[in-house]
ROSE-4610 file (N, C-alpha, C; in Angstrom, 1 decimal, always signed):
// ROSE-4610
residu = [M/M/M/D/D/D/V/V/V/A/A/A/S/S/S/A/A/A/H/H/H/L/L/L/I/I/I/A/A/A/Q/Q/Q/G/G/G/Y/Y/Y/T/T/T/I/I/I/K/K/K/D/D/D/V/V/V/G/G/G/A/A/A/T/T/T/E/E/E/P/P/P/Y/Y/Y/D/D/D/I/I/I/D/D/D/A/A/A/H/H/H/R/R/R/E/E/E/D/D/D/G/G/G/K/K/K/H/H/H/L/L/L/F/F/F/V/V/V/E/E/E/V/V/V/K/K/K/G/G/G/T/T/T/T/T/T/S/S/S/L/L/L/G/G/G/T/T/T/E/E/E/V/V/V/V/V/V/L/L/L/T/T/T/H/H/H/G/G/G/E/E/E/V/V/V/R/R/R/L/L/L/M/M/M/K/K/K/E/E/E/Q/Q/Q/H/H/H/P/P/P/N/N/N/T/T/T/A/A/A/L/L/L/M/M/M/V/V/V/V/V/V/Q/Q/Q/S/S/S/I/I/I/R/R/R/L/L/L/D/D/D/R/R/R/P/P/P/D/D/D/G/G/G/E/E/E/L/L/L/T/T/T/A/A/A/S/S/S/G/G/G/G/G/G/D/D/D/L/L/L/H/H/H/V/V/V/T/T/T/H/H/H/P/P/P/W/W/W/K/K/K/I/I/I/D/D/D/D/D/D/I/I/I/D/D/D/L/L/L/A/A/A/P/P/P/V/V/V/S/S/S/Y/Y/Y/R/R/R/Y/Y/Y/T/T/T/V/V/V/P/P/P/R/R/R/P/P/P/D/D/D/G/G/G/Q/Q/Q]
num = [1/1/1/2/2/2/3/3/3/4/4/4/5/5/5/6/6/6/7/7/7/8/8/8/9/9/9/10/10/10/11/11/11/12/12/12/13/13/13/14/14/14/15/15/15/16/16/16/17/17/17/18/18/18/19/19/19/20/20/20/21/21/21/22/22/22/23/23/23/24/24/24/25/25/25/26/26/26/27/27/27/28/28/28/29/29/29/30/30/30/31/31/31/32/32/32/33/33/33/34/34/34/35/35/35/36/36/36/37/37/37/38/38/38/39/39/39/40/40/40/41/41/41/42/42/42/43/43/43/44/44/44/45/45/45/46/46/46/47/47/47/48/48/48/49/49/49/50/50/50/51/51/51/52/52/52/53/53/53/54/54/54/55/55/55/56/56/56/57/57/57/58/58/58/59/59/59/60/60/60/61/61/61/62/62/62/63/63/63/64/64/64/65/65/65/66/66/66/67/67/67/68/68/68/69/69/69/70/70/70/71/71/71/72/72/72/73/73/73/74/74/74/75/75/75/76/76/76/77/77/77/78/78/78/79/79/79/80/80/80/81/81/81/82/82/82/83/83/83/84/84/84/85/85/85/86/86/86/87/87/87/88/88/88/89/89/89/90/90/90/91/91/91/92/92/92/93/93/93/94/94/94/95/95/95/96/96/96/97/97/97/98/98/98/99/99/99/100/100/100/101/101/101/102/102/102/103/103/103/104/104/104/105/105/105/106/106/106/107/107/107/108/108/108/109/109/109/110/110/110/111/111/111/112/112/112/113/113/113/114/114/114/115/115/115/116/116/116/117/117/117/118/118/118/119/119/119]
x = [+4.5/+3.4/+3.4/+4.4/+4.8/+4.8/+5.7/+6.6/+5.0/+4.2/+3.1/+2.2/+1.7/+1.0/+1.4/+2.7/+3.0/+3.2/+3.4/+3.3/+1.5/+1.0/-0.5/-1.0/-0.9/-0.9/-0.4/+0.9/+1.2/+0.5/-0.2/-1.0/-2.0/-2.7/-4.2/-5.0/-4.6/-5.6/-5.6/-7.1/-7.2/-7.3/-6.7/-6.2/-6.7/-7.0/-7.2/-6.8/-6.1/-5.5/-6.5/-6.7/-7.8/-7.0/-5.8/-5.2/-5.9/-6.0/-6.6/-8.1/-8.9/-10.4/-10.3/-9.5/-9.8/-8.7/-9.0/-7.9/-6.8/-6.7/-6.0/-5.5/-4.6/-3.8/-4.6/-4.4/-4.8/-6.1/-7.1/-8.2/-8.0/-7.8/-7.2/-8.7/-9.2/-10.2/-9.7/-9.8/-9.5/-10.7/-10.6/-11.9/-12.6/-11.6/-12.3/-13.2/-13.3/-13.7/-13.2/-11.7/-10.7/-10.9/-10.9/-11.1/-9.7/-9.0/-7.8/-8.0/-7.7/-7.5/-6.0/-5.4/-4.1/-3.2/-2.8/-1.8/-0.5/+0.0/+1.5/+2.4/+3.6/+4.8/+5.8/+6.6/+7.7/+8.7/+10.0/+11.1/+12.3/+13.2/+14.8/+15.7/+14.6/+15.5/+14.7/+15.0/+15.0/+13.3/+12.5/+11.2/+10.6/+11.3/+10.9/+9.6/+9.9/+8.4/+8.1/+6.6/+6.1/+4.9/+4.6/+3.4/+2.2/+1.5/+0.2/-0.8/-2.1/-3.2/-3.9/-4.7/-6.0/-7.4/-7.3/-7.9/-7.5/-6.5/-5.6/-5.8/-5.6/-5.9/-7.1/-8.0/-9.4/-9.6/-9.4/-10.1/-9.5/-8.1/-7.5/-8.0/-8.6/-9.2/-10.6/-11.2/-12.5/-12.5/-11.6/-11.5/-10.7/-10.1/-9.0/-10.0/-9.8/-8.4/-8.2/-9.1/-8.9/-8.0/-7.0/-6.1/-4.5/-3.9/-2.4/-1.6/-0.4/+0.4/+1.8/+2.0/+3.2/+3.9/+5.0/+6.2/+7.3/+7.6/+8.9/+9.9/+10.9/+12.4/+13.3/+14.3/+15.6/+15.4/+14.6/+14.3/+15.6/+16.1/+17.4/+16.7/+17.2/+16.5/+18.1/+17.9/+18.8/+18.6/+19.5/+19.2/+19.7/+19.9/+20.7/+20.8/+19.9/+19.3/+18.7/+18.7/+18.2/+16.6/+16.7/+14.9/+15.0/+14.3/+14.5/+13.6/+14.4/+13.9/+14.1/+13.2/+13.1/+13.3/+14.4/+14.4/+14.7/+14.7/+14.9/+13.8/+14.3/+13.3/+13.4/+12.9/+12.3/+11.1/+10.4/+9.1/+8.7/+8.4/+7.9/+6.1/+5.9/+4.5/+3.7/+3.1/+2.3/+0.8/+0.0/-1.1/-1.3/-2.3/-3.3/-2.8/-3.0/-2.6/-2.9/-3.2/-3.9/-3.0/-3.7/-2.8/-3.2/-2.2/-2.4/-2.2/-3.0/-2.9/-1.6/-1.0/+0.8/+1.5/+1.2/+2.3/+2.1/+1.2/+1.1/+1.3/+2.0/+2.5/+2.1/+1.6/+1.1/+2.4/+2.1/+3.5/+2.8/+1.9/+0.8/-0.3/-0.7/-2.2/-2.8/-3.9/-4.7/-5.7/-5.4/-6.0/-6.8/-8.0/-8.7/-8.4/-8.2/-8.1/-9.0/-9.0/-10.6/-10.4/-11.6/-12.0/-12.5/-12.3/-13.2/-14.6/-15.6/-16.8/-17.3/-16.8/-17.1/-17.3/-16.4/-16.3/-15.3]
y = [-3.1/-4.0/-5.4/-5.5/-6.6/-7.9/-7.4/-8.3/-9.0/-7.8/-8.2/-9.0/-8.5/-9.2/-10.8/-10.9/-12.3/-13.0/-12.6/-13.3/-13.7/-12.9/-13.1/-14.1/-14.3/-15.5/-16.6/-16.5/-17.9/-18.7/-17.4/-18.3/-18.6/-18.4/-18.9/-17.6/-16.4/-15.6/-14.7/-14.4/-13.9/-12.4/-11.5/-10.1/-9.1/-7.6/-6.8/-5.4/-4.6/-3.5/-2.5/-2.0/-1.0/+0.3/+0.5/+2.0/+3.0/+2.8/+4.3/+4.6/+4.0/+4.3/+4.2/+3.2/+2.7/+3.1/+3.1/+3.9/+2.6/+1.8/+0.4/-0.1/-1.0/-1.0/-2.2/-3.5/-4.8/-5.2/-5.6/-6.6/-7.9/-8.7/-10.0/-11.1/-12.2/-12.8/-14.4/-15.4/-16.9/-17.8/-18.7/-19.5/-20.2/-20.0/-20.5/-19.1/-18.2/-17.2/-15.9/-16.3/-15.5/-14.1/-13.1/-11.6/-10.9/-10.3/-9.6/-8.1/-7.1/-5.5/-5.2/-4.9/-5.3/-3.9/-3.1/-1.9/-2.4/-1.8/-2.1/-0.8/-1.1/+0.4/-0.4/+0.6/+0.0/+1.4/+1.0/+2.0/+1.4/+2.0/+2.2/+1.9/+2.1/+2.0/+0.6/+0.1/-0.7/-0.9/+0.1/+0.3/-0.2/+0.4/+0.5/+1.6/+2.5/+3.1/+3.5/+3.7/+4.3/+4.7/+6.1/+7.2/+6.3/+6.7/+6.3/+7.3/+7.3/+8.3/+7.7/+8.8/+9.0/+8.0/+7.9/+6.7/+5.2/+5.2/+3.9/+3.3/+4.2/+3.7/+3.4/+4.5/+4.4/+2.7/+2.6/+1.3/+0.4/+0.4/-1.0/-1.2/-0.1/-0.6/-1.1/-0.4/-1.0/-2.5/-3.0/-4.4/-5.3/-4.9/-5.9/-7.0/-8.4/-9.1/-9.2/-8.8/-9.0/-8.2/-7.9/-7.0/-7.4/-6.8/-7.1/-5.3/-5.6/-4.3/-5.3/-5.0/-5.5/-4.3/-4.4/-4.0/-4.4/-3.8/-4.0/-3.2/-3.5/-2.9/-3.3/-2.3/-2.5/-2.5/-1.5/-1.6/-0.7/-1.4/-0.6/+0.0/+1.4/+2.1/+2.6/+2.2/+2.5/+3.7/+4.0/+5.0/+4.2/+3.2/+2.6/+3.4/+4.0/+4.6/+5.9/+6.1/+7.4/+7.4/+6.1/+6.1/+5.8/+5.9/+5.3/+3.8/+3.0/+1.4/+1.1/+0.4/-0.6/-1.7/-1.9/-3.8/-4.3/-5.7/-6.0/-5.8/-5.8/-5.7/-6.7/-6.5/-7.7/-7.5/-8.7/-8.4/-9.0/-7.8/-8.3/-8.2/-8.9/-9.1/-9.3/-8.5/-8.1/-8.6/-10.0/-10.1/-11.0/-10.9/-9.9/-8.5/-7.2/-5.8/-5.0/-5.0/-4.3/-3.1/-2.0/-0.5/+0.1/+0.0/+0.4/+2.1/+2.6/+4.3/+4.6/+3.7/+3.6/+3.8/+3.5/+3.0/+4.2/+5.2/+6.3/+8.0/+8.3/+9.7/+10.5/+11.5/+12.2/+13.4/+13.5/+14.1/+15.1/+15.6/+16.6/+17.1/+18.3/+18.7/+19.3/+19.0/+20.2/+21.5/+22.5/+23.6/+24.5/+24.8/+25.5/+26.9/+28.2/+29.1/+29.9/+30.5/+31.9/+32.9/+32.8/+33.9/+35.1/+36.5/+37.6/+37.4/+37.6/+37.7/+36.6/+35.2/+34.0/+33.3/+34.4/+33.4/+32.5]
z = [-7.7/-8.1/-8.1/-9.6/-10.2/-8.9/-8.3/-6.8/-6.0/-5.8/-4.9/-5.8/-6.7/-7.5/-7.7/-8.0/-8.4/-6.9/-6.1/-4.4/-3.8/-4.5/-4.4/-5.4/-6.5/-7.7/-7.1/-6.5/-6.4/-5.0/-4.5/-3.1/-3.7/-4.7/-5.4/-5.1/-5.3/-5.4/-7.0/-7.1/-8.5/-8.0/-9.1/-8.4/-9.4/-9.1/-9.7/-9.0/-10.1/-9.7/-9.6/-8.2/-7.7/-7.6/-7.4/-6.9/-7.8/-8.8/-9.3/-8.9/-8.5/-8.1/-6.3/-5.8/-4.3/-3.5/-2.4/-1.1/-1.1/-1.7/-1.5/-2.6/-3.1/-4.4/-5.1/-4.6/-4.8/-4.3/-5.2/-5.0/-4.9/-3.7/-4.4/-3.5/-4.7/-3.9/-4.6/-3.4/-4.1/-3.8/-4.3/-4.6/-3.2/-2.3/-1.1/-0.2/-1.1/-0.5/+0.0/+0.5/+1.0/+0.1/+0.9/+0.1/+1.0/+0.2/+0.6/+0.2/+0.9/+0.5/+1.0/-0.4/+0.0/-0.4/+0.2/+0.3/-0.3/-1.1/-1.8/-1.7/-1.1/-0.9/-1.4/-2.2/-2.7/-2.6/-2.4/-1.7/-2.2/-2.0/-2.3/-0.5/+0.1/+1.3/+2.0/+3.4/+3.9/+4.6/+4.1/+4.4/+5.3/+6.6/+8.1/+8.1/+7.4/+7.4/+6.2/+6.1/+4.8/+5.1/+4.2/+4.5/+4.3/+4.8/+4.6/+4.1/+3.4/+3.4/+4.5/+4.6/+5.8/+5.5/+4.2/+3.5/+3.0/+3.2/+3.5/+4.6/+5.7/+7.2/+7.7/+7.3/+7.7/+6.8/+5.4/+5.1/+5.8/+6.0/+6.5/+7.9/+8.5/+10.1/+10.0/+8.9/+8.9/+8.1/+7.4/+6.7/+7.4/+8.3/+9.4/+9.7/+9.5/+9.4/+7.9/+6.9/+5.7/+4.8/+5.6/+5.1/+4.7/+4.0/+3.9/+3.4/+4.0/+3.7/+3.2/+1.7/+1.2/+0.7/+1.6/+0.6/+0.3/-0.9/-1.8/-1.3/-0.7/-0.4/-1.0/-0.9/-1.3/-2.9/-3.4/-5.3/-5.4/-6.4/-7.0/-8.5/-8.7/-9.5/-10.4/-12.0/-13.0/-13.9/-14.7/-15.7/-16.6/-17.5/-18.6/-19.6/-20.4/-21.4/-21.1/-20.0/-19.7/-19.0/-19.2/-19.0/-17.3/-16.5/-15.0/-15.1/-14.5/-14.4/-13.0/-12.9/-11.4/-11.4/-10.3/-10.4/-8.8/-8.8/-7.7/-6.9/-5.3/-4.2/-3.6/-2.4/-1.1/-0.8/-0.8/-0.6/+1.0/+1.9/+3.4/+3.3/+3.9/+4.0/+5.1/+5.7/+6.8/+6.6/+7.2/+6.8/+8.1/+9.0/+8.6/+9.2/+8.5/+9.2/+9.5/+10.9/+11.9/+12.0/+11.9/+12.3/+13.5/+14.6/+15.8/+16.0/+16.3/+16.7/+17.1/+17.8/+18.4/+17.2/+16.4/+15.4/+14.3/+14.0/+13.3/+13.7/+13.2/+13.6/+12.5/+12.7/+11.7/+10.9/+9.7/+8.9/+8.3/+8.2/+7.5/+7.6/+7.8/+8.2/+7.0/+7.0/+5.7/+6.5/+6.3/+7.1/+6.2/+6.7/+6.3/+6.5/+5.4/+5.9/+5.9/+7.2/+7.1/+5.9/+5.8/+5.0/+5.6/+4.9/+5.6/+5.1/+6.0/+5.9/+5.5/+5.8/+5.8/+4.3/+3.8/+1.8/+1.6]
């Protein structure tokens, strides 16, 4: 989040972390009226694939082209004093971010278990 936030601030955006209450991570506004819905993903891998929730996909499709995906890839994880710390990472920005269905692959399903007598 820190890497993505710093990038947005450098681009002239005022940012708000909304990840705890919204299906995206950063709400970004600029004085010229530009509004971005930003999804941030962090990974120790090269970041060629990320997992998205149904809510993230729905919102980003609805809000396109005011959307951005920011992947911080190649993050280093260390435990110097027994506590996990993250450092480094390279930022990859996709903006505007258009989600095409062909690029999505289901990784799980929610199943409603039938109950006897309609319970």
